[in-house]
Wavefront OBJ file of the C-alpha trace (Angstrom):
o trace
v 0.000 0.000 0.000
v 1.267 3.441 -0.880
v 1.905 5.876 1.946
v 0.388 9.315 1.416
v 3.738 11.130 1.586
v 5.207 8.867 -1.104
v 2.581 9.697 -3.729
v 3.571 12.267 -6.330
v 1.804 15.493 -7.199
v 1.436 17.625 -10.303
v 3.275 20.384 -8.422
v 6.873 21.207 -9.251
v 10.011 22.928 -7.992
v 13.193 24.071 -9.671
v 16.564 22.662 -8.574
v 17.092 25.793 -6.458
v 13.773 25.244 -4.624
v 11.425 27.711 -6.299
v 7.904 26.897 -7.462
v 7.771 25.796 -11.102
v 5.252 24.821 -13.751
v 5.122 21.471 -15.564
v 6.358 23.048 -18.802
v 9.532 24.477 -17.217
v 12.572 22.576 -18.470
v 14.143 22.244 -15.029
v 10.881 21.416 -13.201
v 11.044 18.488 -10.796
v 7.830 16.779 -9.648
v 7.307 16.791 -5.898
v 5.999 14.050 -3.665
v 3.163 14.883 -1.269
v 5.750 14.928 1.529
v 7.853 17.511 -0.315
v 4.939 19.606 -1.580
v 3.333 19.733 1.869
v 6.487 20.992 3.560
v 7.724 23.490 0.958
v 7.084 27.188 1.611
v 7.315 28.236 -2.034
v 3.703 28.325 -3.173
v 1.797 31.338 -4.470
v -0.364 33.042 -1.850
v -3.642 31.616 -3.164
v -2.369 28.016 -3.075
v -0.830 28.487 0.360
v -4.089 30.008 1.685
v -6.096 27.045 0.382
v -3.634 24.592 1.921
v -3.735 26.434 5.254
v -7.542 26.472 5.337
v -7.777 22.763 4.523
v -5.056 21.910 7.044
v -6.890 23.827 9.782
v -10.131 22.073 8.869
v -8.480 18.648 9.070
v -6.774 19.469 12.390
v -10.172 20.390 13.856
v -11.625 16.958 13.053
v -11.839 14.420 15.841
v -12.174 11.581 13.343
v -9.512 10.418 10.879
v -9.249 12.413 7.669
v -10.891 10.508 4.842
v -9.324 11.011 1.435
v -10.567 9.740 -1.901
v -7.872 10.366 -4.495
v -7.526 9.687 -8.204
v -4.078 8.844 -9.548
v -2.282 7.496 -12.570
v 0.623 5.094 -12.678
v 3.418 6.952 -14.474
v 5.753 5.236 -16.954
v 8.378 4.888 -14.195
v 5.773 3.316 -11.843
v 5.452 6.319 -9.546
v 1.878 7.049 -8.472
v 0.835 10.572 -9.505
v -2.245 12.187 -7.961
v -4.383 13.759 -10.691
v -7.256 14.874 -8.445
v -6.985 15.797 -4.789
v -3.495 17.270 -4.456
v -4.577 20.151 -2.203
v -6.462 17.768 0.087
v -3.593 15.251 0.152
v -0.982 17.882 1.037
v -3.210 19.473 3.671
v -3.938 16.094 5.258
v -0.206 15.341 5.337
v 0.418 18.729 6.992
v -2.332 18.160 9.558
v -0.676 14.934 10.735
v -4.038 13.383 11.594
v -4.786 9.721 11.170
v -5.704 9.234 7.514
v -7.993 6.794 5.758
v -7.254 6.843 2.051
v -9.096 5.322 -0.886
v -6.795 5.583 -3.890
v -8.143 4.957 -7.383
v -5.317 4.342 -9.844
v -5.435 4.240 -13.616
v -3.265 1.553 -15.169
v -3.024 1.950 -18.900
v -1.327 3.819 -21.687
v 0.461 6.834 -20.300
v 1.372 9.545 -22.733
v 2.604 13.082 -22.191
v 0.402 13.963 -25.173
v -2.653 13.182 -23.043
v -1.271 14.352 -19.680
v 1.704 16.681 -20.199
v 2.914 16.162 -16.610
v 3.940 12.610 -17.541
v 6.884 14.009 -19.523
v 8.643 14.255 -16.125
v 8.317 10.519 -15.464
v 10.646 8.615 -17.769
v 10.212 4.867 -18.046
v 12.649 3.196 -15.705
v 13.153 6.188 -13.506
l 1 2 3 4 5 6 7 8 9 10 11 12 13 14 15 16 17 18 19 20 21 22 23 24 25 26 27 28 29 30 31 32 33 34 35 36 37 38 39 40 41 42 43 44 45 46 47 48 49 50 51 52 53 54 55 56 57 58 59 60 61 62 63 64 65 66 67 68 69 70 71 72 73 74 75 76 77 78 79 80 81 82 83 84 85 86 87 88 89 90 91 92 93 94 95 96 97 98 99 100 101 102 103 104 105 106 107 108 109 110 111 112 113 114 115 116 117 118 119 120 121 122
């Protein structure tokens, strides 16, 4: 079973630790663990993460996440829906119950440009 922090996001950083976009040549995809702990996000993203984190921390029950992901050509699991929730839940450090739907099939950067960052074999 995949641990939440080990899943990958469609969020990126440059080698020098600045926020990046998928189309930037030096963009590096971040795991949930990395994306949740970075302090590089634009104000609107950071505000959304903070609000979700606070909401999760206020819950007495475990955080329940339903996430959609794709298996990249190099076998990393990439969240395609739910990145904000996943990172906020990781930040909140609550107990987490996760239902992860993964798509196994043809993976092409033509269909999902983010996959260009996941070369077959690593």
